[in-house]
C-alpha positions in Angstrom: -19.7 -50.7 -15.7 -19.6 -47.6 -17.8 -23.3 -46.8 -17.2 -22.4 -46.0 -13.5 -19.7 -43.5 -14.3 -22.0 -40.5 -14.9 -23.7 -41.2 -11.6 -20.4 -41.5 -9.8 -19.2 -38.3 -11.4 -22.3 -36.5 -10.3 -21.9 -37.8 -6.8 -18.3 -36.6 -6.8 -19.3 -33.1 -8.0 -22.0 -32.9 -5.4 -19.6 -33.9 -2.7 -17.1 -31.3 -3.9 -19.8 -28.7 -3.9 -20.9 -29.6 -0.4 -17.2 -29.5 0.8 -16.9 -26.0 -0.7 -20.2 -24.9 0.9 -18.9 -26.2 4.3 -16.1 -23.6 4.2 -17.6 -20.2 4.8 -16.1 -17.0 3.5 -15.0 -14.5 6.2 -15.3 -10.7 6.0 -13.9 -8.6 8.8 -14.6 -4.9 8.7 -12.4 -3.3 11.3 -12.8 0.4 12.0 -10.3 2.6 13.9 -11.2 4.4 17.1 -14.9 4.0 16.6 -16.6 4.2 20.0 -19.2 1.9 21.6 -21.9 4.5 21.2 -21.2 5.4 17.5 -23.8 3.3 15.7 -27.5 3.8 15.6 -28.0 0.2 16.8 -25.7 0.9 19.7 -27.6 4.0 20.8 -26.3 6.9 18.7 -28.8 9.7 18.1 -26.5 11.9 16.0 -25.0 9.4 13.6 -27.1 7.6 11.0 -26.0 4.1 10.2 -28.9 2.4 8.3 -26.8 -0.3 6.6 -25.1 -1.4 9.8 -28.4 -1.2 11.7 -29.9 -3.5 9.1 -26.8 -5.8 9.4 -27.6 -6.0 13.1 -31.2 -6.9 12.4 -30.0 -9.6 10.0 -27.5 -11.0 12.5 -26.4 -10.8 16.1 -25.3 -7.7 18.0 -22.7 -8.5 20.7 -22.7 -6.0 23.5 -19.8 -7.4 25.6 -17.3 -7.6 22.8 -13.7 -6.7 23.4 -10.7 -5.6 21.4 -7.6 -4.1 22.9 -7.2 -0.5 24.2 -5.0 0.8 21.3 -4.4 0.1 17.6 -1.3 -2.1 17.1 -2.0 -4.5 20.0 -5.6 -4.8 18.8 -4.4 -5.9 15.4 -1.9 -8.4 16.6 -4.5 -9.9 19.0 -7.0 -10.3 16.2 -4.6 -11.8 13.7 -2.9 -14.3 16.1 -5.5 -15.1 18.8 -2.8 -14.1 21.4 -2.7 -11.4 24.0 -0.4 -8.6 22.9 2.1 -9.4 25.6 2.7 -12.5 23.5 2.0 -11.3 20.0 3.8 -8.0 20.2 1.3 -5.4 19.1 3.1 -2.9 16.8 6.2 -5.1 17.1 4.5 -8.4 16.0 7.4 -10.8 15.2 7.7 -12.6 11.9 7.4 -15.8 14.0 3.7 -15.2 14.9 1.2 -17.3 13.0 -1.9 -15.4 11.7 -5.4 -16.6 10.9 -4.7 -15.7 7.2 -1.8 -18.1 7.1 -3.9 -20.9 8.5 -6.8 -20.1 6.2 -4.6 -20.0 3.1 -3.4 -23.5 4.0 -7.1 -24.5 3.7 -7.3 -23.1 0.2 -8.6 -19.7 1.0 -7.8 -16.5 -1.0 -6.8 -13.8 1.5 -6.7 -10.0 1.4 -5.7 -7.3 3.8 -7.0 -3.9 2.8 -6.3 -0.8 4.8 -4.3 -0.3 8.0 -1.7 -3.0 8.9 0.1 -1.5 12.0 2.0 -4.5 13.3 5.3 -4.1 11.5 6.4 -1.0 13.6 4.9 1.2 10.8 7.9 0.3 8.6 8.4 -1.6 5.4 9.9 -4.8 6.8 9.0 -7.5 4.2 9.1 -10.5 6.6 6.5 -8.8 8.8 4.3 -7.3 6.1 0.9 -8.8 5.0 2.2 -10.9 2.1 4.6 -12.7 4.5 1.9 -13.2 7.1 -0.7 -15.1 5.0 -2.3 -12.4 2.8 -2.2 -12.9 -1.0 -3.2 -9.3 -1.5 -2.4 -6.1 0.4 -3.3 -2.6 -0.3 -3.1 0.1 2.3 -0.9 1.8 4.9 1.6 0.2 7.2 0.7 2.6 10.0 -1.7 5.3 11.2 -2.4 8.8 9.9 -1.3 10.8 12.9 0.6 13.2 10.7 -2.3 13.7 8.3 -0.6 11.7 5.5 -0.2 8.0 4.8 2.2 6.1 2.6 0.3 3.5 0.5 1.7 0.0 -0.4 0.4 -2.5 -2.8 1.7 -5.8 -1.7 5.4 -5.0 -0.8 5.7 -2.1 -3.2 5.2 1.5 -2.2 2.7 3.0 -4.7 2.2 6.6 -3.4 1.1 8.7 -0.5 -1.9 10.9 0.2 -3.1 13.5 2.6 -6.7 13.2 1.5 -8.1 11.3 4.4 -11.7 11.7 3.1 -10.9 9.5 0.1 -9.7 6.5 2.0 -12.9 4.8 2.9 -14.1 4.7 -0.7 -10.6 3.7 -2.0 -10.3 0.8 0.5 -13.8 -0.4 -0.3 -13.2 -0.3 -4.0 -10.1 -2.5 -3.5 -12.1 -4.8 -1.3 -14.8 -5.1 -3.9 -12.3 -5.8 -6.6 -10.9 -8.7 -4.4 -14.4 -10.1 -4.0 -15.0 -10.1 -7.7 -11.7 -11.7 -8.5 -12.0 -14.5 -5.8 -15.6 -15.3 -5.4 -15.3 -18.8 -6.8 -13.3 -20.1 -3.9 -13.4 -19.5 -0.1 -11.9 -16.2 1.0 -10.9 -14.0 3.9 -11.3 -10.3 3.5 -9.8 -8.2 6.3 -10.8 -4.6 5.6 -9.2 -2.4 8.3 -10.2 1.2 7.7 -8.0 4.2 8.6 -11.1 6.1 9.6 -12.0 7.4 12.1 -8.5 7.7 13.6 -6.6 10.9 14.5 -6.9 13.0 11.4 -10.5 12.5 10.4 -11.8 13.1 6.9 -15.0 12.7 4.9 -15.5 13.0 1.2 -17.6 15.9 -0.3 -20.6 13.5 -0.6 -20.7 13.2 3.2 -19.1 16.3 4.5 -21.5 18.3 6.7 -24.3 15.8 6.3 -24.5 14.3 9.8 -25.5 15.7 13.2 -22.3 14.3 14.6 -19.9 16.8 13.1 -16.9 15.7 11.0 -16.6 12.5 13.0 -20.2 11.6 12.3 -19.8 12.4 8.6 -16.9 9.9 8.5 -18.8 7.2 10.3 -21.8 7.7 8.0 -19.5 7.3 5.0 -18.2 4.0 6.5 -21.8 2.9 6.8 -22.5 3.7 3.2 -19.5 1.9 1.8 -20.0 -1.1 4.1 -23.4 -1.2 2.4 -21.7 -1.2 -1.0 -19.6 -4.2 0.1 -22.6 -6.1 1.3 -24.5 -5.4 -1.9 -21.6 -7.0 -3.9 -21.8 -10.1 -1.7 -25.5 -10.3 -2.6 -24.8 -9.7 -6.3 -22.2 -12.5 -6.3 -24.6 -14.8 -4.5 -22.2 -15.0 -1.5 -24.5 -13.7 1.2 -25.6 -17.1 2.5 -22.1 -18.5 2.8 -20.3 -15.5 4.2 -19.7 -14.6 7.8 -19.5 -10.8 8.1 -18.2 -9.2 11.2 -18.1 -5.5 11.8 -16.2 -4.1 14.8 -13.7 -1.6 16.0 -10.1 -1.8 17.2 -10.6 0.2 20.4 -12.8 2.8 22.0 -13.3 6.4 20.9 -10.5 8.9 21.3 -12.8 11.3 23.1 -10.2 11.8 25.9 -7.8 13.6 23.5 -10.1 16.5 22.5 -7.5 19.2 23.4 -5.3 17.9 20.5 -8.0 16.6 18.1 -10.1 19.8 18.3 -7.5 22.3 17.2 -6.1 19.8 14.7 -9.6 19.9 13.0 -10.2 23.6 13.4 -12.6 23.1 16.3 -14.7 20.4 14.6 -15.8 17.2 16.3 -13.2 14.6 15.5 -13.9 12.0 18.2 -16.6 9.5 19.0 -18.6 8.4 22.0 -18.2 5.7 24.5 -21.9 5.7 25.1 -22.7 4.5 28.6 -19.1 3.3 29.2 -16.4 4.9 31.4 -13.4 6.6 29.8 -12.2 5.9 26.2 -9.3 4.7 24.1 -6.2 3.7 26.0 -8.1 3.2 29.2 -8.6 -0.1 31.1 -12.1 1.0 32.0 -14.8 -0.3 29.6 -14.6 2.6 27.2 -11.1 1.6 26.2 -11.7 -1.9 24.9 -15.4 -2.7 24.8 -16.5 -1.9 21.2 -19.5 -2.4 19.0 -19.7 -5.8 17.2 -22.2 -7.2 14.7 -22.0 -10.6 13.1 -24.1 -11.9 10.2 -24.3 -15.2 8.5 -27.8 -15.9 7.2 -29.2 -19.2 8.4 -26.3 -19.8 10.8 -25.9 -16.7 13.0 -29.3 -16.0 14.6 -31.0 -12.9 13.2 -32.2 -10.1 15.5 -30.4 -11.4 18.5 -28.6 -9.4 21.1 -25.9 -11.2 23.1 -24.1 -9.9 26.2 -21.8 -12.9 26.4 -18.1 -12.1 26.7 -16.5 -12.3 23.2 -13.3 -10.9 21.8 -11.2 -10.4 18.7 -8.8 -12.9 20.4 -11.4 -15.5 19.6 -11.5 -15.0 15.9 -8.6 -17.4 15.1 -9.9 -20.5 17.0 -13.5 -19.8 16.0 -12.6 -19.4 12.3 -10.6 -22.6 12.7 -13.6 -24.5 13.9 -15.7 -23.2 11.0 -13.1 -23.6 8.3 -11.4 -26.8 9.4 -8.0 -25.8 10.7 -6.4 -26.3 14.1 -4.8 -23.4 16.0 -1.0 -23.7 16.4 -0.1 -26.1 19.2 3.4 -24.9 19.8 2.3 -21.7 21.5 -0.3 -20.4 23.9 -3.5 -19.3 22.2 -5.5 -17.0 24.4 -8.6 -17.0 22.2 -11.3 -19.6 22.5 -13.6 -21.2 20.0 -16.8 -19.2 20.1 -18.6 -21.0 17.2 -21.3 -22.3 19.6 -22.0 -18.7 20.8 -21.8 -17.3 17.3 -24.2 -19.8 15.9 -26.7 -19.4 18.7 -26.2 -22.8 20.3 -24.8 -21.4 23.5 -26.0 -18.4 25.5 -22.8 -17.7 27.4 -20.2 -19.1 25.0 -16.8 -20.5 25.8 -15.1 -17.4 27.2 -15.1 -17.3 31.0 -13.0 -14.2 31.5 -11.2 -11.3 29.8 -7.9 -9.6 30.8 -7.3 -5.9 30.5 -3.7 -5.0 29.5 -2.0 -1.6 29.2 1.2 -2.1 27.2 3.0 -4.9 29.2 1.1 -4.4 32.5 -2.0 -6.3 33.5 -4.6 -3.7 34.8 -7.6 -5.9 35.5 -9.7 -8.9 34.7 -13.4 -9.6 34.1 -15.3 -12.8 34.9 -19.0 -13.0 34.4 -20.5 -9.6 35.5 -17.6 -8.9 37.8 -14.6 -6.7 36.8 -11.6 -6.1 39.0 -9.2 -3.2 38.5 -5.9 -4.0 40.1 -4.1 -1.6 42.5 -0.7 0.0 42.1 -0.9 0.3 38.3 2.1 2.2 36.9 1.6 2.3 33.1 -0.9 4.7 31.5 -1.2 6.3 28.1 -0.7 10.0 28.6 -4.1 11.1 27.3 -6.0 8.9 29.7 -7.3 11.3 32.3 -9.4 9.1 34.5 -7.0 6.7 36.2 -9.2 5.7 39.0 -8.1 5.4 42.6 -5.2 3.0 41.9 -6.6 0.9 44.7 -8.6 -2.3 44.3 -11.8 -1.5 42.4 -14.6 -4.0 41.8 -17.6 -3.4 39.5 -20.7 -5.4 38.7 -21.0 -4.6 35.0 -24.5 -6.1 34.7 -25.8 -3.5 37.3 -23.3 -0.8 36.6 -22.0 -0.7 33.0 -20.5 2.7 33.6 -18.3 1.6 36.5 -19.6 4.3 38.8 -19.7 2.4 42.1 -16.7 0.5 43.5 -18.2 -2.5 45.4 -14.9 -4.1 46.5 -15.5 -3.7 50.2 -19.0 -5.3 50.0 -17.7 -8.3 48.1 -14.3 -9.5 49.5 -14.8 -13.1 48.3 -15.3 -11.9 44.7 -12.2 -9.7 45.0 -10.1 -12.6 46.3 -11.3 -14.9 43.5 -10.5 -12.3 40.8 -7.1 -11.5 42.3 -6.2 -15.2 42.1 -7.5 -15.3 38.5 -5.3 -12.3 37.6 -2.3 -13.9 39.3 -2.8 -17.1 37.4 -2.1 -15.5 34.0 0.7 -17.4 32.3 3.2 -14.7 31.3 5.7 -15.2 28.4 9.3 -15.8 29.4 10.3 -12.6 27.6 8.2 -9.5 27.0 8.3 -7.8 23.5 9.0 -4.1 23.3 5.6 -2.4 23.2 6.6 0.8 21.3 5.1 1.9 18.0 8.3 2.6 16.1 11.6 0.8 15.7 14.6 3.1 16.3 15.2 5.0 13.1 12.3 3.5 11.2 12.0 5.2 7.9 8.9 7.3 7.3 7.4 6.5 10.7 5.8 9.1 12.9 8.1 10.1 15.8 5.5 10.3 18.7 6.4 8.2 21.8 4.1 5.3 22.3 2.6 6.6 25.5 1.5 9.8 23.8 0.5 8.5 20.3 -1.2 5.3 21.2 -2.0 4.0 17.7 
């Protein structure tokens, strides 16, 4: 009998190794206010992004990828797989379940580095990263609208800085330290950069080096440090078992130049929506359609470009399929499992439509190539200049990505179908306050939500 024990032990070890290999690592690099047209592989001619362009060649570039129109809602949607009218945006309740909590139950090490922005920019322990599934947190609870951020390490305040140009390196250093400390087990790294939001900064190594002004300098710095992170994955032999996703939280803040220009002494501090209409805060495509690249060698097809509808909402159920957890069944999950799309087994994926919300108001819906903008909208962010006709608007995004021609009159049947789809949305019984700050929140910027916008 004893002569069979080594063989059994070897078989057990091999099975354990296979089980570990079956659980991919996840790295999400989430930039702030980076527009659809602000990467070389998405058409920029003024910003050089060689590492991200290479990442796109090694993986799949998604060209109909959606976040939300502003920062806090974008983060709660990503973390929970739920529309912000459910998940709360800046006011995400402690009762929400995040993908980090679900992955940690599967034995994952988890880290949030950078901008949190779902606890009303206040130090509320039950709503901070450590309570929401992250073993490690280093970063800011909110945005840098005042040119200064308060830094926390886990639940402890560890300092503050007004050196915005230092943050991309600092966050990347912390992310790399996490990888080195946790590379022997599966992990989730959520790296949410402060750049290129509001008060833009670049370090001396990148200052004045791009053709895209200060904004371009900051994006090129993100590209460089993302390359450092990818190099460490290679060094630790994690490349083949790690799904890397690079995307942005919303569109560029190019519709706020009258504030951002003087704030930066006339320098360019905003990005480009490329061919898209409008920008951050808008329900036109420039508000929520963002660049997205996914790489997982041998799993996600290399050199592929997909125009299938995909969203940050889909991360939770998709990661669940890949890592072996079930999404919560006691609440509505708006995201869908896009693993077949991600892995190249489906051309169109599992997402049939996408809703466009502004705060707690539904502004429109897309299904296939058709996008309907609803009439009689009342809620807008103050910096959004192009508010359309406020009548029914219909666009064929395949033929008119810039939403230049309203074809509602020519396609009444499509309008009727999409109006019914919009009306079928299952609203929560009670809406959560959408504002950025809690009344009297300590250390929080005082801008009203409609003017600041994350």
